[in-house]
NUTORGU-124262 format. One record per residue: x, y, z of N, C-alpha, C in turn. Coordinates in steps of 0.001 Angstrom, whole numbers. Layout:
# NUTORGU-124262
- nu  nv  nw  cau  cav  caw  cu  cv  cw
- X  Y  Z  X  Y  Z  X  Y  Z
...
***
This chain:
# NUTORGU-124262
- nu  nv  nw  cau  cav  caw  cu  cv  cw
- -43182  -69446  19407  -42818  -68403  18445  -41357  -68578  18043
- -41090  -68565  16731  -39736  -68763  16257  -38898  -67524  16508
- -37561  -67729  16392  -36648  -66612  16606  -36861  -65516  15566
- -37160  -65930  14321  -37397  -64946  13269  -38617  -64100  13580
- -39690  -64761  14054  -40893  -64009  14406  -40647  -63092  15590
- -39842  -63561  16564  -39538  -62708  17708  -38766  -61472  17274
- -37820  -61654  16336  -37060  -60502  15854  -37962  -59526  15102
- -38849  -60068  14270  -39770  -59203  13525  -40696  -58454  14464
- -41167  -59172  15496  -42051  -58507  16457  -41298  -57453  17250
- -40012  -57734  17570  -39213  -56750  18289  -39001  -55491  17473
- -38795  -55646  16153  -38630  -54482  15280  -39924  -53675  15218
- -41056  -54376  15141  -42338  -53668  15105  -42577  -52907  16397
- -42224  -53533  17532  -42403  -52862  18816  -41528  -51633  18929
- -40276  -51739  18435  -39366  -50599  18516  -39856  -49450  17641
- -40390  -49783  16450  -40953  -48733  15597  -42164  -48096  16248
- -42985  -48929  16896  -44170  -48397  17575  -43767  -47481  18723
- -42715  -47848  19479  -42239  -46995  20574  -41734  -45659  20039
- -41040  -45685  18930  -40505  -44459  18335  -41637  -43547  17886
- -42651  -44130  17263  -43772  -43323  16777  -44634  -42800  17906
- -44543  -43415  19079  -45376  -42988  20193  -44845  -41734  20874
- -43612  -41335  20579  -43047  -40135  21205  -43806  -38915  20701
- -44314  -38055  21594  -45026  -36847  21146  -44108  -35953  20316
- -44668  -35330  19300  -43865  -34486  18418  -43316  -33257  19134
- -44018  -32771  20187  -43498  -31609  20901  -42290  -31976  21766
- -41985  -33265  21874  -40741  -33703  22504  -39713  -34121  21452
- -40194  -34749  20409  -39297  -35259  19370  -38660  -34125  18569
- -39446  -33128  18182  -38919  -32048  17356  -37914  -31169  18101
- -38145  -30812  19388  -37099  -30069  20105  -35801  -30866  20243
- -35926  -32203  20412  -34711  -33020  20490  -33948  -32960  19171
- -34689  -33023  18060  -34038  -32888  16754  -33434  -31497  16600
- -34136  -30463  17131  -33605  -29108  17070  -32321  -28958  17867
- -32233  -29642  19016  -31014  -29579  19811  -29832  -30165  19036
- -30079  -31291  18352  -29011  -31906  17562  -28563  -30967  16441
- -29547  -30353  15768  -29201  -29413  14697  -28477  -28191  15249
- -28900  -27733  16438  -28236  -26579  17042  -26785  -26882  17388
- -26527  -28075  17930  -25152  -28458  18244  -24310  -28630  16985
- -24968  -28982  15884  -24228  -29166  14633  -23744  -27840  14059
- -24374  -26734  14467  -23993  -25436  13898  -22569  -25022  14275
- -22206  -24949  15578  -20813  -24580  15895  -19821  -25645  15462
- -20251  -26901  15544  -19358  -27976  15107  -19063  -27849  13622
- -20107  -27561  12823  -19903  -27394  11391  -19026  -26193  11081
- -19224  -25084  11840  -18401  -23884  11611  -16936  -24176  11912
- -16684  -24906  13021  -15306  -25239  13390  -14662  -26120  12321
- -15402  -27140  11846  -14839  -28049  10843  -14591  -27343  9527
- -15471  -26419  9170  -15266  -25683  7920  -14032  -24800  8013
- -13858  -24098  9123  -12672  -23266  9300  -11407  -24121  9359
- -11521  -25321  9966  -10377  -26229  10022  -9987  -26684  8624
- -10979  -26945  7788  -10707  -27399  6427  -10055  -26293  5589
- -10413  -25038  5872  -9852  -23915  5122  -8497  -23462  5658
- -8097  -23941  6829  -6821  -23516  7414  -5643  -24060  6618
- -4500  -23468  6820  -3261  -23899  6161  -2936  -25318  6608
- -2766  -26259  5648  -2494  -27663  6028  -1279  -27819  6919
- -262  -26961  6759  951  -27100  7554  779  -26573  8973
- -255  -25790  9203  -421  -25173  10516  -1709  -25610  11220
- -2268  -26734  10797  -3563  -27150  11334  -3505  -27407  12835
- -2457  -28095  13321  -2399  -28394  14748  -2275  -27113  15567
- -1473  -26157  15094  -1345  -24874  15784  -2660  -24103  15715
- -3320  -24191  14520  -4579  -23462  14335  -5654  -23966  15293
- -5686  -25282  15529  -6712  -25844  16417  -6542  -25295  17817
- -5300  -25282  18339  -5064  -24769  19693  -5416  -23293  19772
- -5017  -22551  18754  -5296  -21117  18741  -6795  -20857  18671
- -7483  -21608  17832  -8925  -21412  17646  -9677  -21697  18926
- -9326  -22802  19602  -10029  -23155  20835  -9691  -22194  21972
- -8477  -21660  21990  -8088  -20723  23051  -8795  -19380  22919
- -8866  -18869  21683  -9342  -17504  21492  -10823  -17405  21079
- -11389  -18488  20549  -12772  -18423  20052  -13707  -19394  20762
- -13276  -19875  21928  -14131  -20821  22649  -15475  -20189  23020
- -15449  -18938  23497  -16690  -18249  23867  -17585  -18047  22655
- -16976  -17804  21495  -17756  -17622  20270  -18504  -18904  19919
- -17771  -20029  19980  -18430  -21306  19657  -19481  -21663  20708
- -19190  -21363  21962  -20170  -21640  23018  -21426  -20800  22819
- -21241  -19515  22540  -22388  -18629  22315  -23187  -19100  21097
- -22474  -19456  20028  -23157  -19937  18831  -23939  -21217  19132
- -23305  -22121  19893  -23968  -23380  20211  -25207  -23180  21059
- -25084  -22412  22147  -26225  -22178  23039  -27351  -21464  22294
- -26974  -20434  21528  -27988  -19669  20814  -28744  -20502  19794
- -28014  -21247  18983  -28689  -22040  17946  -29470  -23194  18556
- -28948  -23786  19633  -29680  -24871  20285  -31009  -24358  20824
- -30976  -23222  21533  -32215  -22661  22084  -33191  -22294  20972
- -32669  -21660  19919  -33540  -21232  18826  -34174  -22437  18123
- -33373  -23454  17842  -33905  -24628  17153  -34868  -25409  18042
- -34581  -25456  19350  -35472  -26193  20250  -36820  -25479  20380
- -36794  -24153  20488  -38058  -23409  20554  -38853  -23589  19257
- -38150  -23461  18141  -38813  -23654  16847  -39385  -25075  16729
- -38596  -26065  17169  -39071  -27450  17118  -40264  -27682  18024
- -40270  -27027  19184  -41387  -27191  20111  -42677  -26627  19519
- -42587  -25442  18923  -43777  -24821  18321  -44302  -25680  17171
- -43390  -26092  16294  -43810  -26940  15172  -44318  -28284  15683
- -43672  -28816  16731  -44093  -30096  17284  -45490  -30052  17860
- -45853  -28941  18531  -47216  -28809  19061  -48243  -28870  17938
- -47987  -28138  16870  -48912  -28149  15741  -48966  -29531  15097
- -47816  -30158  14942  -47767  -31477  14324  -48453  -32531  15193
- -48268  -32425  16518  -48891  -33399  17425  -50407  -33261  17401
- -50901  -32023  17358  -52347  -31828  17263  -52891  -32428  15970
- -52140  -32238  14886  -52572  -32807  13612  -52515  -34323  13636
- -51483  -34881  14283  -51371  -36334  14359  -52517  -36935  15161
- -52880  -36285  16283  -54006  -36767  17085  -55298  -36681  16288
- -55465  -35580  15557  -56659  -35427  14726  -56733  -36510  13659
- -55598  -36802  13026  -55564  -37855  12012  -55863  -39219  12616
- -55352  -39454  13833  -55595  -40729  14504  -57075  -40913  14817
- -57704  -39844  15301  -59143  -39906  15599  -59941  -40127  14324
- -59555  -39420  13258  -60247  -39575  11987  -60082  -40986  11439
- -58857  -41534  11540  -58609  -42890  11069  -59418  -43911  11861
- -59495  -43719  13183  -60292  -44633  14008  -61763  -44555  13646
- -62231  -43342  13345  -63629  -43182  12945  -63910  -43854  11615
- -62980  -43717  10679  -63135  -44369  9369  -63157  -45886  9538
- -62248  -46403  10376  -62235  -47854  10630  -63543  -48313  11267
- -64059  -47494  12184  -65319  -47848  12843  -66473  -47879  11843
- -66523  -46873  10963  -67582  -46830  9968  -67459  -47978  8969
- -66214  -48308  8594  -66014  -49429  7682  -66454  -50736  8330
- -66106  -50904  9620  -66505  -52126  10316  -68021  -52239  10386
- -68694  -51107  10638  -70151  -51135  10689  -70754  -51468  9333
- -70077  -51041  8279  -70615  -51281  6936  -70479  -52728  6499
- -69568  -53481  7096  -69353  -54872  6669  -69767  -55880  7730
- -70345  -55429  8826  -70777  -56353  9869  -72261  -56190  10142
- -72861  -57278  10570  -74277  -57299  10899  -74498  -56671  12270
- -75496  -55795  12378  -75714  -55067  13623  -76128  -55947  14778
- -76856  -57030  14516  -77346  -57886  15594  -76279  -58835  16110
- -75554  -59467  15199  -74635  -60549  15589  -73172  -60141  15595
- -72826  -59088  14872  -71416  -58735  14740  -70698  -59552  13696
- -71388  -60505  13065  -70794  -61293  11987  -70747  -60456  10712
- -69930  -60886  9752  -69815  -60141  8501  -71091  -60252  7675
- -71288  -59284  6811  -72498  -59228  6006  -72380  -60102  4763
- -73532  -60292  4102  -73595  -61108  2890  -72648  -60574  1810
- -72689  -59258  1567  -71853  -58681  525  -70369  -58852  799
- -69979  -58650  2048  -68560  -58797  2400  -68117  -60251  2273
- -69011  -61193  2639  -68691  -62609  2488  -68400  -62960  1029
- -69195  -62409  122  -68980  -62686  -1295  -67603  -62203  -1743
- -67221  -61012  -1306  -65908  -60478  -1681  -64778  -61333  -1111
- -64892  -61685  177  -63851  -62477  819  -63750  -63853  187
- -64895  -64466  -118  -64872  -65804  -703  -64213  -65782  -2070
- -64487  -64748  -2845  -63834  -64619  -4155  -62319  -64524  -4002
- -61856  -63709  -3046  -60417  -63576  -2822  -59800  -64880  -2329
- -60488  -65574  -1425  -59946  -66815  -883  -59895  -67911  -1946
- -60851  -67927  -2857  -60814  -68911  -3944  -59616  -68642  -4846
- -59370  -67369  -5155  -58207  -67034  -5970  -56907  -67424  -5273
- -56842  -67202  -3974  -55649  -67584  -3214  -55478  -69099  -3201
- -56580  -69813  -3076  -56535  -71275  -3073  -56017  -71804  -4400
- -56498  -71235  -5497  -56051  -71688  -6812  -54589  -71330  -7047
- -54137  -70213  -6505  -52750  -69791  -6697  -51781  -70654  -5904
- -52110  -70894  -4638  -51191  -71612  -3747  -51501  -73101  -3627
- -52545  -73567  -4305  -52913  -74996  -4282  -53159  -75483  -2858
- -53834  -74687  -2076  -54194  -75066  -709  -55705  -75238  -630
- -56198  -76030  310  -57645  -76263  382  -58395  -75064  945
- -59663  -75023  644  -60569  -74007  1167  -61912  -74670  1423
- -62441  -74478  2616  -63737  -75066  2960  -64713  -73977  3371
- -65994  -74278  3201  -67050  -73398  3682  -68062  -74239  4455
- -68671  -73619  5446  -69744  -74233  6209  -71008  -73407  6011
- -72072  -74047  5599  -73379  -73406  5512  -74191  -73871  6714
- -74681  -72931  7517  -75301  -73250  8806  -76716  -72664  8839
- -77651  -73457  9318  -79034  -73009  9424  -79592  -73417  10788
- -80289  -72489  11449  -80924  -72802  12733  -82169  -73637  12465
- -82267  -74768  13111  -83386  -75684  12878  -84686  -75105  13427
- -85740  -75205  12606  -87096  -74809  13027  -87129  -73404  13612
- -86409  -72484  12989  -86348  -71139  13547  -87701  -70436  13481
- -88490  -70690  12455  -89816  -70054  12358  -90689  -70463  13540
- -90601  -71734  13924  -91374  -72196  15080  -90911  -71495  16352
- -89606  -71328  16513  -89066  -70621  17684  -89544  -69174  17687
- -89478  -68528  16536  -89897  -67135  16423  -91385  -66975  16729
- -92195  -67857  16137  -93642  -67750  16337  -94040  -68108  17763
- -93351  -69070  18363  -93731  -69524  19689  -93228  -68656  20823
- -92113  -67946  20626  -91511  -67182  21721  -91337  -65696  21407
- -91656  -65285  20198  -91557  -63873  19860  -90252  -63520  19158
- -90296  -62370  18481  -89136  -61967  17680  -87938  -61574  18543
- -88178  -61025  19714  -87054  -60669  20578  -86287  -61906  20996
- -87026  -62951  21338  -86347  -64196  21691  -85644  -64785  20471
- -86282  -64646  19296  -85643  -65126  18068  -84345  -64396  17786
- -84345  -63083  18000  -83104  -62324  17824  -82029  -62786  18801
- -82448  -63088  20015  -81487  -63565  21014  -80887  -64902  20582
- -81728  -65788  20037  -81231  -67083  19555  -80213  -66877  18436
- -80528  -65977  17506  -79602  -65705  16397  -78279  -65161  16931
- -78360  -64219  17869  -77146  -63615  18421  -76306  -64638  19179
- -76949  -65450  20006  -76192  -66447  20775  -75630  -67534  19864
- -76354  -67839  18806  -75818  -68793  17835  -74546  -68257  17197
- -74572  -66985  16798  -73383  -66377  16199  -72220  -66355  17182
- -72489  -66043  18449  -71427  -66005  19458  -70839  -67393  19685
- -71694  -68404  19722  -71211  -69767  19936  -70406  -70255  18740
- -70875  -69937  17543  -70132  -70314  16344  -68757  -69646  16333
- -68730  -68366  16653  -67468  -67640  16665  -66480  -68228  17662
- -66995  -68732  18781  -66124  -69302  19807  -65620  -70691  19434
- -66245  -71337  18459  -65896  -72724  18146  -65199  -72909  16811
- -65156  -71867  15979  -64393  -71983  14742  -62942  -71604  15008
- -62099  -71792  14023  -60682  -71465  14174  -60475  -69959  14103
- -59328  -69511  14584  -59056  -68065  14640  -58979  -67449  13255
- -58588  -68215  12233  -58480  -67688  10878  -59782  -67789  10100
- -60780  -68454  10641  -62045  -68617  9933  -62849  -67322  9947
- -63691  -67159  8939  -64453  -65925  8754  -65937  -66256  8844
- -66586  -65719  9872  -68007  -65982  10110  -68844  -64832  9578
- -69894  -65185  8831  -70796  -64158  8310  -72247  -64606  8412
- -73122  -63625  8499  -74560  -63905  8500  -75044  -63864  7056
- -75507  -65007  6566  -75866  -65117  5161  -77303  -64716  4900
- -78170  -64935  5872  -79578  -64586  5743  -80176  -64405  7112
- -81481  -64535  7223  -82142  -64339  8507  -81606  -65225  9605
- -81645  -66538  9393  -81146  -67470  10407  -80066  -68375  9824
- -79418  -67916  8774  -78360  -68686  8126  -77007  -67997  8315
- -75990  -68813  8483  -74626  -68315  8620  -73718  -69085  7672
- -72626  -68444  7308  -71594  -69077  6502  -70260  -68862  7193
- -69436  -69894  7214  -68078  -69792  7731  -67121  -70129  6596
- -66248  -69192  6252  -65201  -69417  5254  -63945  -69868  5992
- -63371  -70982  5550  -62286  -71624  6300  -61042  -71762  5418
- -60208  -70728  5334  -58986  -70816  4517  -58046  -71897  5034
- -57515  -72694  4120  -56545  -73726  4485  -57130  -74969  5116
- -58451  -75057  5238  -59076  -76214  5895  -59467  -77252  4859
- -58998  -78490  5050  -59435  -79576  4175  -60781  -80106  4658
- -61283  -81146  3979  -62618  -81661  4296  -62687  -82202  5717
- -61642  -82899  6153  -61648  -83480  7501  -61651  -82388  8569
- -60862  -81348  8349  -60826  -80240  9313  -62171  -79532  9378
- -62766  -79314  8218  -64072  -78652  8188  -65119  -79472  8934
- -65107  -80769  8740  -66066  -81632  9445  -65819  -81600  10948
- -64569  -81615  11358  -64243  -81587  12784  -64740  -80303  13430
- -64499  -79163  12785  -64955  -77888  13329  -66480  -77828  13331
- -67106  -78318  12267  -68565  -78282  12177  -69204  -79135  13266
- -68664  -80319  13503  -69201  -81189  14551  -69058  -80531  15923
- -67931  -79891  16165  -67737  -79211  17446  -68728  -78063  17613
- -68922  -77283  16550  -69863  -76165  16623  -71290  -76651  16838
- -71686  -77695  16112  -73039  -78236  16271  -73278  -78717  17692
- -72280  -79417  18266  -72417  -79901  19633  -72519  -78777  20641
- -71768  -77712  20438  -71813  -76585  21373  -73172  -75899  21337
- -73734  -75749  20130  -75064  -75139  20019  -76105  -76033  20691
- -76037  -77330  20443  -77033  -78255  20994  -76991  -78295  22512
- -75820  -78050  23090  -75668  -78130  24553  -75867  -76790  25247
- -76186  -75741  24497  -76341  -74426  25113  -77640  -74290  25891
- -78656  -75047  25513  -79889  -75049  26265  -80823  -73890  25981
- -80732  -73265  24784  -81699  -72202  24490  -82633  -72590  23346
- -83076  -73841  23371  -84150  -74334  22511  -83814  -74317  21032
- -82560  -74325  20672  -82191  -74273  19262  -81088  -75272  18968
- -81152  -75820  17770  -80073  -76647  17240  -79759  -76130  15843
- -78688  -76609  15267  -78315  -76182  13921  -78018  -77391  13057
- -78190  -77191  11770  -77752  -78160  10769  -76663  -77495  9938
- -75682  -78298  9539  -74516  -77739  8845  -74208  -78572  7606
- -73923  -77879  6516  -73385  -78517  5324  -72012  -77947  5027
- -71058  -78821  4756  -69695  -78368  4448  -69334  -78725  3018
- -68477  -77928  2429  -67957  -78194  1089  -66520  -77722  1040
- -65700  -78422  263  -64265  -78135  221  -63791  -77996  -1213
- -62951  -77011  -1432  -62260  -76828  -2705  -60797  -77175  -2462
- -60275  -78151  -3198  -58926  -78644  -2903  -57822  -77848  -3571
- -58174  -76847  -4347  -57152  -76012  -4972  -56775  -76433  -6373
- -57331  -77539  -6867  -56983  -78018  -8206  -58079  -77749  -9225
- -59297  -77532  -8768  -60406  -77282  -9678  -60964  -75890  -9469
- -61400  -75250  -10537  -61912  -73889  -10456  -63413  -73906  -10191
- -63840  -73139  -9217  -65254  -72980  -8899  -65525  -71529  -8533
- -66719  -71066  -8867  -67120  -69718  -8477  -67612  -69749  -7037
- -67667  -68588  -6378  -68220  -68559  -5020  -69621  -69136  -4950
- -70465  -68826  -5964  -71836  -69344  -5956  -71854  -70864  -6039
- -70962  -71438  -6837  -70926  -72901  -6984  -70467  -73574  -5700
- -69474  -72999  -5041  -68991  -73577  -3788  -70064  -73472  -2700
- -70725  -72329  -2624  -71808  -72175  -1655  -72978  -73104  -1990
- -73219  -73317  -3267  -74284  -74224  -3677  -74006  -75652  -3187
- -72764  -76087  -3305  -72413  -77430  -2816  -72635  -77531  -1318
- -72199  -76501  -575  -72411  -76520  871  -73899  -76503  1198
- -74689  -75771  412  -76127  -75684  653  -76817  -77014  366
- -76361  -77714  -660  -76924  -79030  -940  -76644  -80001  212
- -75453  -79906  768  -75110  -80762  1910  -75911  -80356  3151
- -76178  -79053  3294  -77053  -78603  4371  -78465  -79158  4172
- -78934  -79172  2939  -80246  -79738  2640  -80291  -81215  3027
- -79190  -81925  2784  -79106  -83333  3180  -79199  -83462  4702
- -78522  -82579  5418  -78579  -82611  6884  -79997  -82364  7379
- -80701  -81444  6736  -82097  -81204  7111  -82937  -82445  6843
- -82695  -83061  5708  -83456  -84253  5334  -83192  -85411  6285
- -81985  -85483  6831  -81600  -86598  7701  -82030  -86401  9159
- -82837  -85394  9424  -83363  -85227  10773  -82908  -83991  11503
- -82098  -83145  10859  -81612  -81897  11453  -80636  -82169  12602
- -80070  -81097  13137  -79097  -81193  14238  -77964  -82155  13885
- -77452  -82048  12666  -76353  -82918  12237  -75515  -82189  11189
- -74409  -82811  10786  -73469  -82240  9823  -73330  -83198  8650
- -73349  -82669  7440  -73178  -83494  6251  -72214  -82815  5290
- -71400  -83648  4633  -70497  -83153  3597  -70783  -83824  2260
- -72000  -84336  2101  -72417  -84965  856  -73914  -84719  680
- -74389  -84923  -539  -75813  -84816  -817  -76181  -85893  -1822
- -77087  -86787  -1431  -77539  -87875  -2302  -78970  -87667  -2769
- -79496  -86455  -2574  -80892  -86178  -2928  -80952  -85538  -4316
- -81592  -86202  -5264  -81623  -85645  -6626  -82511  -84422  -6766
- -83441  -84215  -5829  -84384  -83107  -5948  -84018  -81926  -5062
- -82755  -81820  -4634  -82336  -80710  -3791  -82464  -79388  -4537
- -82967  -78334  -3898  -83144  -77036  -4588  -81809  -76425  -4966
- -81821  -75639  -6037  -80593  -75035  -6536  -80633  -73514  -6332
- -80966  -73099  -5119  -81175  -71678  -4863  -79880  -70869  -4878
- -78733  -71438  -4456  -77500  -70642  -4404  -77047  -70222  -5788
- -77228  -71093  -6778  -76795  -70756  -8114  -77690  -69712  -8768
- -78848  -69465  -8204  -79743  -68468  -8771  -79677  -67149  -8038
- -78810  -67061  -7004  -78718  -65827  -6227  -78028  -64738  -7022
- -77176  -65097  -7944  -76380  -64091  -8661  -76937  -63879  -10064
***
């Protein structure tokens, strides 16, 4: 971690520590400061109004004869402001906790709306939105963007031979294995019944192939009767493509992987009769 990042993280931590102070403690502390400012302000105002030639004499006289007055004013205003701050702080803290719970609930509901219930991967609709944003970012910053189209091999046979519960388990474990083998910045989503898509910001073709090969090997070695085929496609940031077109290229390469015997990764398609289903989805 660079020094700049450490400083930024330190500032964030300090802000987080400040915000973590309960309001029923923070507001009375602010009230104490305001209470102490009352006698101090009164003294300074009287000092400013005093005769300029007699200011030093006035200060000694004021402190000798009105010390109890300033002390009484200070204690009284400090107590009053602290009590007021405590009452307001209790109400504010209750509201802050309520807002925090509400915000957490909203985040939870949003997460449920964009994630698949079985696998925890993102949904088809959310993938489309993210892919559109990532393509725009790629075109703006001239950085590569890759996608992986993944399909579980012979999933219908697995489902029919072992039952739907076992099929669901295969889908879930496939998603977990994929998530463990892609990069931390990659975005995994469930595209269909047994299909997944991984959006890979900043990944060139070689990186996408490396990650895909690692993921395929991990699935094949898991020992739960399933393998996957993967097609990858890359946008280099210089040519404009729609999300459907980029997914179509990855799907054609996936079709090539299926044609070549399954349980493999392809980043090309030499089959002239490959179906064009991705371009017809929209």
